[in-house]
Structure formats: structure tokens, C-alpha cells
C-alpha positions as CSV (number, residue, x, y, z in Angstrom):
1,M,169.5,78.5,9.6
2,A,168.0,81.4,7.8
3,I,168.9,84.8,9.3
4,L,166.0,87.3,9.5
5,I,167.2,90.9,9.1
6,P,164.6,93.3,10.4
7,S,164.3,96.5,8.4
8,T,161.1,98.1,9.6
9,G,159.8,99.5,12.8
10,D,156.8,97.5,13.9
11,A,156.5,95.0,16.7
12,N,157.5,91.9,14.7
13,N,160.2,93.7,12.6
14,P,161.8,96.1,15.1
15,G,164.6,97.4,12.9
16,F,168.3,98.0,13.4
17,G,169.9,100.5,15.8
18,V,173.4,101.7,16.7
19,Y,174.3,102.5,20.3
20,V,177.3,104.7,20.9
21,H,178.6,104.7,24.5
22,W,180.5,107.8,25.8
23,P,181.7,106.8,29.2
24,F,182.8,110.1,30.8
25,C,180.9,112.2,33.4
26,L,181.6,115.3,35.5
27,S,180.9,113.2,38.6
28,K,179.7,109.8,39.6
29,C,176.1,109.8,41.0
30,P,175.7,107.7,44.1
31,Y,172.9,105.6,42.7
32,C,174.5,104.9,39.3
33,D,175.8,101.5,38.2
34,F,176.3,102.5,34.6
35,N,179.8,102.3,33.0
36,S,180.7,106.0,33.7
37,H,184.0,107.4,34.6
38,V,185.3,110.8,35.9
39,R,188.6,112.1,34.6
40,A,190.6,115.0,36.0
41,T,192.2,115.8,32.7
42,A,190.8,116.6,29.2
43,I,189.7,113.7,27.1
44,D,191.6,113.1,23.9
45,E,188.5,113.2,21.7
46,P,190.3,112.9,18.3
47,R,191.9,109.7,19.6
48,F,188.7,108.3,20.9
49,L,186.9,109.2,17.7
50,A,189.4,107.3,15.6
51,A,188.8,104.2,17.9
52,F,185.1,104.6,17.5
53,R,185.5,104.7,13.8
54,S,187.4,101.4,13.9
55,E,184.7,99.7,16.0
56,I,181.9,101.0,13.7
57,A,183.7,99.6,10.7
58,H,184.2,96.3,12.6
59,R,180.4,96.0,13.4
60,A,179.4,97.0,10.0
61,A,181.4,94.2,8.5
62,L,179.4,91.8,10.7
63,T,176.1,93.3,9.7
64,P,176.2,94.3,6.0
65,G,173.1,95.6,4.2
66,R,171.4,97.0,7.3
67,T,169.4,100.2,7.3
68,V,169.9,102.1,10.5
69,N,166.6,103.2,12.0
70,S,168.0,104.7,15.2
71,I,171.3,106.0,16.6
72,F,171.6,106.6,20.4
73,F,174.4,108.4,22.2
74,G,174.4,107.1,25.7
75,G,176.7,107.3,28.7
76,G,178.1,108.6,30.7
77,T,177.4,112.1,29.5
78,P,177.5,112.4,25.7
79,S,176.8,116.1,25.9
80,L,180.3,116.5,27.2
81,M,181.5,115.6,23.7
82,K,182.3,118.4,21.2
83,P,179.8,118.7,18.4
84,E,182.6,117.9,15.9
85,T,183.1,114.5,17.6
86,V,179.4,113.8,17.3
87,A,179.5,114.8,13.7
88,G,182.4,112.5,13.1
89,L,180.6,109.6,14.7
90,L,177.5,110.1,12.6
91,E,179.6,110.4,9.4
92,A,181.3,107.1,10.2
93,I,177.9,105.4,10.8
94,A,176.6,106.7,7.5
95,A,179.7,105.6,5.7
96,H,179.2,102.0,6.6
97,W,175.4,101.5,6.7
98,S,172.4,103.1,5.1
99,V,170.7,105.5,7.5
100,A,166.9,105.8,7.1
101,P,165.8,109.3,6.1
102,D,163.6,109.5,9.2
103,A,166.1,107.8,11.6
104,E,165.8,108.9,15.2
105,I,169.2,110.2,16.5
106,T,169.2,110.8,20.2
107,L,171.8,112.3,22.5
108,E,171.7,112.1,26.3
109,A,172.5,115.3,28.1
110,N,172.8,116.6,31.7
111,P,171.7,120.2,32.5
112,T,175.3,121.0,33.8
113,S,176.7,120.4,30.3
114,V,174.0,122.3,28.3
115,E,175.1,125.3,26.3
116,A,172.9,126.7,23.5
117,E,175.8,126.9,21.1
118,R,176.8,123.3,21.7
119,F,173.3,122.2,21.3
120,R,173.1,124.0,17.9
121,G,176.2,122.2,17.0
122,Y,174.7,118.8,17.8
123,R,171.6,119.8,15.7
124,S,173.8,120.7,12.8
125,A,175.7,117.4,13.2
126,G,172.4,115.5,12.7
127,V,171.0,114.9,16.2
128,N,167.2,115.3,16.2
129,R,166.3,114.2,19.7
130,V,167.7,115.0,23.1
131,S,167.2,113.2,26.4
132,M,167.8,115.2,29.6
133,G,168.8,113.7,32.9
134,I,167.0,116.0,35.2
135,Q,166.0,113.4,37.9
136,A,164.3,115.6,40.5
137,L,162.4,118.9,40.6
138,N,163.6,120.1,44.1
139,D,167.1,121.1,45.0
140,A,167.3,119.1,48.2
141,D,166.7,115.8,46.4
142,L,169.0,116.8,43.5
143,K,171.7,117.2,46.1
144,M,170.8,113.9,47.8
145,L,171.0,112.2,44.3
146,G,174.5,113.7,43.7
147,R,173.4,115.9,40.9
148,L,175.4,119.0,40.1
149,H,172.6,121.1,38.7
150,S,169.8,123.1,40.4
151,V,166.1,123.0,39.3
152,E,166.6,126.5,37.8
153,E,169.5,125.2,35.7
154,A,167.5,122.2,34.6
155,M,164.5,124.3,33.5
156,R,166.8,126.6,31.5
157,A,168.5,123.6,29.9
158,L,165.1,122.1,29.1
159,D,164.1,125.4,27.4
160,V,167.3,125.3,25.3
161,A,166.6,121.7,24.3
162,A,163.0,122.4,23.4
163,S,163.9,125.4,21.2
164,T,166.7,123.5,19.5
165,F,165.4,120.1,18.8
166,D,162.1,118.9,17.3
167,R,161.9,116.1,19.9
168,H,163.0,116.1,23.5
169,T,162.5,114.1,26.7
170,F,163.7,114.1,30.3
171,D,164.1,111.6,33.2
172,L,162.8,111.8,36.8
173,I,163.6,109.4,39.6
174,Y,160.9,108.7,42.2
175,A,160.4,106.4,45.2
176,R,163.2,108.4,46.8
177,P,164.0,108.3,50.5
178,E,161.2,110.1,52.5
179,Q,159.2,111.0,49.4
180,S,155.5,111.2,50.2
181,V,152.8,110.4,47.7
182,A,151.6,114.0,47.9
183,S,155.0,115.5,47.2
184,W,155.5,113.1,44.2
185,R,152.0,114.0,42.9
186,A,152.9,117.7,43.0
187,E,156.4,117.1,41.5
188,L,155.2,114.9,38.7
189,S,152.3,117.3,37.9
190,E,154.9,120.0,37.4
191,G,157.1,117.6,35.3
192,L,154.2,116.8,33.0
193,R,153.5,120.4,32.5
194,R,157.1,120.9,31.3
195,A,157.2,117.7,29.3
196,G,156.8,117.7,25.5
197,E,155.8,114.3,24.1
198,H,157.8,111.9,26.2
199,I,159.0,111.4,29.8
200,S,160.9,108.6,31.6
201,L,160.0,107.9,35.2
202,Y,162.2,105.5,37.1
203,Q,161.7,104.1,40.6
204,L,165.0,104.4,42.6
205,T,166.6,101.1,43.1
206,I,169.7,100.1,45.1
207,E,172.2,98.8,42.6
208,P,175.3,96.7,43.5
209,D,178.6,98.4,43.9
210,T,177.2,101.9,44.3
211,M,177.5,104.4,47.1
212,F,173.8,104.1,47.8
213,E,174.2,100.4,48.3
214,K,176.9,101.1,51.0
215,L,174.7,103.6,52.7
216,F,171.7,101.3,52.5
217,Q,173.6,98.4,54.0
218,A,174.8,100.7,56.8
219,G,171.3,101.7,57.6
220,K,171.9,105.3,56.5
221,L,169.5,105.3,53.6
222,Q,165.8,104.4,54.1
223,M,163.9,103.2,51.1
224,P,160.1,103.1,50.7
225,D,158.5,99.8,51.5
226,A,156.5,97.7,49.0
227,D,153.1,99.3,49.8
228,H,154.5,102.9,49.6
229,S,156.3,102.1,46.3
230,R,153.1,100.7,44.9
231,A,151.2,103.9,45.9
232,L,153.8,106.0,44.2
233,W,153.5,103.8,41.1
234,D,149.7,104.2,41.1
235,V,150.0,108.0,41.2
236,T,152.5,107.8,38.3
237,Q,150.1,105.8,36.1
238,E,147.1,108.0,37.1
239,L,148.8,111.4,36.3
240,T,150.6,110.3,33.1
241,T,147.4,108.7,31.7
242,K,145.4,111.9,32.4
243,A,148.2,113.9,30.7
244,G,147.8,111.8,27.5
245,M,151.2,110.1,28.0
246,P,150.4,106.6,29.2
247,A,153.1,104.1,29.9
248,Y,154.2,102.3,26.7
249,E,156.9,100.5,28.8
250,V,157.4,100.1,32.5
251,S,159.2,103.3,33.0
252,N,158.5,105.3,29.8
253,H,155.5,107.4,28.9
254,A,154.7,109.1,25.6
255,K,152.0,110.6,23.5
256,P,150.9,108.1,20.8
257,G,153.6,108.0,18.1
258,A,156.3,109.7,20.2
259,E,157.7,106.5,21.8
260,S,161.5,106.2,21.8
261,R,162.3,104.3,18.6
262,H,165.7,103.2,19.8
263,N,164.4,101.7,23.0
264,L,161.6,100.0,21.1
265,I,164.3,98.2,19.1
266,Y,165.6,96.8,22.4
267,W,162.3,95.9,23.9
268,R,160.9,94.4,20.7
269,Y,164.0,92.2,20.6
270,G,165.4,93.8,17.5
271,E,169.0,94.0,16.3
272,Y,171.5,96.7,17.5
273,A,175.2,97.2,17.3
274,G,177.0,98.6,20.4
275,V,180.2,100.5,20.1
276,G,182.4,102.2,22.8
277,P,183.6,101.2,26.2
278,G,181.2,98.9,28.0
279,A,178.6,98.9,25.1
280,H,176.4,95.8,24.5
281,G,174.9,94.6,21.3
282,R,172.7,91.9,19.8
283,I,173.3,91.2,16.1
284,L,172.3,88.5,13.6
285,T,175.0,86.7,11.7
286,N,175.5,83.3,10.1
287,R,176.3,82.1,13.6
288,G,172.9,83.0,14.8
289,R,171.9,85.8,17.2
290,I,175.1,87.0,18.9
291,A,175.5,88.7,22.3
292,Q,178.3,91.2,22.2
293,A,180.0,93.4,24.9
294,T,183.1,95.5,24.9
295,E,185.9,96.2,27.4
296,R,184.4,98.6,30.1
297,H,187.5,100.6,31.1
298,P,187.8,103.5,28.6
299,E,191.6,103.7,28.3
300,M,191.9,99.9,28.1
301,W,189.2,99.8,25.5
302,L,191.1,102.5,23.5
303,T,194.3,100.5,23.6
304,V,192.7,97.3,22.6
305,V,190.8,98.9,19.7
306,E,194.0,100.5,18.4
307,S,195.6,97.1,18.5
308,D,192.9,94.8,17.3
309,G,190.4,97.0,15.5
310,H,187.6,96.4,18.1
311,G,187.1,96.1,21.9
312,L,184.9,93.1,22.1
313,I,185.3,90.9,25.2
314,E,182.1,88.9,24.5
315,D,181.0,87.6,21.1
316,T,178.8,84.6,21.9
317,P,176.0,82.9,20.0
318,L,172.8,82.7,22.1
319,S,170.9,79.4,22.4
320,E,167.2,79.3,21.5
321,S,166.4,79.0,25.2
322,E,168.5,82.1,26.0
323,Q,166.9,84.0,23.2
324,G,163.4,83.0,24.4
325,D,164.2,84.2,27.9
326,E,165.5,87.6,26.6
327,F,162.5,88.0,24.3
328,L,160.2,87.6,27.3
329,L,162.2,89.8,29.6
330,M,162.3,92.6,27.1
331,G,158.9,92.3,25.4
332,L,156.8,92.0,28.5
333,R,158.0,95.4,29.6
334,L,155.9,96.9,26.8
335,S,152.2,97.7,27.2
336,E,151.8,96.2,23.7
337,G,153.1,92.8,25.1
338,I,154.4,90.0,22.9
339,D,153.3,87.8,20.0
340,P,153.4,84.2,21.3
341,A,154.0,83.0,17.8
342,R,157.2,85.1,17.6
343,F,158.3,83.7,20.9
344,E,157.9,80.2,19.5
345,A,159.8,81.0,16.4
346,I,162.7,82.5,18.4
347,S,162.9,80.0,21.2
348,G,161.8,76.8,19.4
349,R,159.0,76.1,22.0
350,A,155.6,77.3,22.8
351,L,154.6,79.1,26.0
352,E,152.9,76.7,28.4
353,E,149.1,77.3,28.2
354,D,148.4,76.3,31.8
355,R,150.9,79.0,33.0
356,I,149.2,81.6,30.8
357,V,145.7,80.6,32.1
358,S,146.9,80.7,35.7
359,L,148.4,84.2,35.3
360,I,145.3,85.4,33.5
361,G,143.3,84.1,36.4
362,D,145.5,85.9,38.9
363,G,145.0,89.1,36.9
364,M,148.7,89.4,36.0
365,V,148.5,89.0,32.2
366,E,145.8,89.3,29.5
367,R,145.3,88.4,25.9
368,T,144.5,91.2,23.4
369,A,142.0,90.9,20.6
370,S,144.8,90.3,18.2
371,G,146.2,87.4,20.3
372,R,149.1,89.2,21.9
373,L,150.0,88.5,25.5
374,R,150.6,91.5,27.8
375,V,151.1,92.3,31.4
376,T,148.2,94.0,33.2
377,Q,148.5,97.1,35.4
378,D,148.4,94.9,38.5
379,G,151.2,92.7,36.9
380,F,153.7,95.4,36.1
381,P,154.8,96.1,39.7
382,V,155.7,92.4,40.0
383,L,156.9,92.0,36.4
384,D,160.0,90.0,37.3
385,A,157.9,87.3,38.9
386,V,155.5,87.2,35.9
387,V,158.4,86.8,33.4
388,A,160.0,84.1,35.6
389,D,156.7,82.2,35.7
390,L,156.2,82.3,32.0
391,A,159.8,81.4,31.2
392,A,159.9,78.4,33.6
């Protein structure tokens, strides 16, 4: 089987990315199900950096000849890393792959860990985009969400980010308990006034094994019903479109050309190597498209990498059917939709025309002039059902 190695950044050739997972946080937010950990003692960053270098070398050996279009430091809270650690990681990536001159290099940050000097250090290391986890623009809801910063701190941090990096973005969470449509309209309006070229807006969901799940099951956390959530969604689309930052993905909004390149690699079903505790990856080898995942526990990952040179606990070829399902699940999140011909090339089967016609008739999907298939505004709130129908 021929292995197609994407090298560009369009919808059918998404490119190659590297995801670096830094798993440590100052505290665990009650809604968060990410692989994040709190430690009472200082992290041995030189030791972790050495292990990251080993994993980078291991993934590079599996993906020779790639050009890196995007590097993303996620977490956890990557802005807790010293700039020297970030520089060492970027140097290791550049030592094993070619890095495109215009590569997007993003680092996630929380307002509680923002210092101007540290941010200048990240910029000097090579980071050119920062993503801020602000989450709410009122102090009461920040406290409810378990955030350690105030709105005032968040705005100061955003000012530092905007003055240091060419590109920046931040996250807000909506559909929070007791959040009215009017209050969200006012909050989002303020957020859009402070946004640059990109903003991420996530509806709060109850994730398994989180503190919010326990509170929800105990009846101590009231979530918006479906109608109220839809009203909040509609306001979100209205205001972001008016601000010139329409949704290019379910939860992400940007001015044309300012979309997150790294996330586009995921959603366009590109190829990415994941390194660090709990990182996931999808790479192309002579075994086909491989799903990879690493040991989640940071200290266990560290020990395994020091012993074996990598922390992989999953390294599994995906069947054509599995690839097709993933392609639909990711690609239909995008406003640009998917190319049915690419789905057929990946999955070995065509989408069923009668299902497409039925969904078009229900107003859930539409065909573009170029033949792409995309979800409509009415379809996005029930995206999971649309994907399941097409994949069946």
C-alpha cells in the first residue's frame, strides 16, 4: 500500500504537526478531564526534557522526511515550563525534522502563570502564537469553574500576550450553570472586543471522572436544558459572525486566514506525532495509518521512556473502516466540510447517497458548489447524530 505523506496545508493535504504534552497544572479544574496533574514539589525539568528528546527521536525515526507545519505545546499548563525547556524541545524537534519557515508554534498559557519576562523567553525560543485559558469574564463564574485568576489578572495577561506575540487567542466556556442568554451576550461581546484574530468558545459539558460529574449526579449542579443551550449557541454564532470571526469549526472562530493551523491538521485528518505523558498521535508508516498513545502518568511515563526510549502504550494500525469513521468525526466539525472522494480513498467505500439525500432533506447537511459535504448551522448542534447517520 502506498503511503501518502502530506506536506502542505490545504484541506486534502493537511500537513504534519507535532504535539507536546506538558501534564502539570497549579490546580485541577472541576470540569477538566484532560491528563493534568498537580505536584507539591518542583518538577525536574531537565530530566523531563531529556525524556522528551528521546520520544522526539523515536517518533522522528518512524516519520522520516516530514516537514513540520505546526508545533503545539498543550497540557496541563505549558506556561509553567521554563523558557529554556521550551527552547530545548524546539531544538530537538528541529534536529530531527525539517521545520517549515512559517510553522505555527503555539503554547497554551493560563493567566496565573503569565509573566512578561517568561513570555519574552518563549518568544525568543521560537514560540509565535499563544493560547490563553481565560474561560470566563466574571469573577464569580471563574471561582465556580475552579480558576485561580481574576478577570483583572486575565486582562493583564492578555495584554502581555498581545504585546509579545504576533498571534494570540483565548478560550471562554459558556452554557454554564444559571447563565442567561442576556449575560452571555454581554460577556461574549466584551470577549470579542478583546479578541485579536481568533477565539475558542466551548459549551460546558459534564465529563466522566470529574468533580463536576460528581456534583451533577448529586443534584448540586444544574446544567442548561437543550433549548437553553441552543439559544446560547445561536447568540454565539450571531455575535461572532457580526465580529468577522465566524465559526470555522464547531467551537473555534477566526478571521479568514487566522485559523489554528495545528488544529486544522487534526480536523482535516492529517498526520501528527504526539510526545509526552498521555499524548496521542496519528502517523503514516509502512504499516498504514497508526494510532498512538503514551503512558498517562507523568512519573511512570518518565521511567518507561528512560528505560525503553519511548512511552507508547498504544501503537495500532487502523482499519479502513476505523479511518473512515475518524475522518467523518473530525472533518464534519469544520465549516468547510469534507471531500467525499477523500473519504472513499481513506475508507475504501463511498458514502451512501440515500443517507446524504435524507440529511439534506432534513436540513442537516448541504453540498457546496465544489462538491464538498458540510454540516449546516441547524446540523451543528446535533453533530454527533449527523456523523453517526453518515457513518452507519
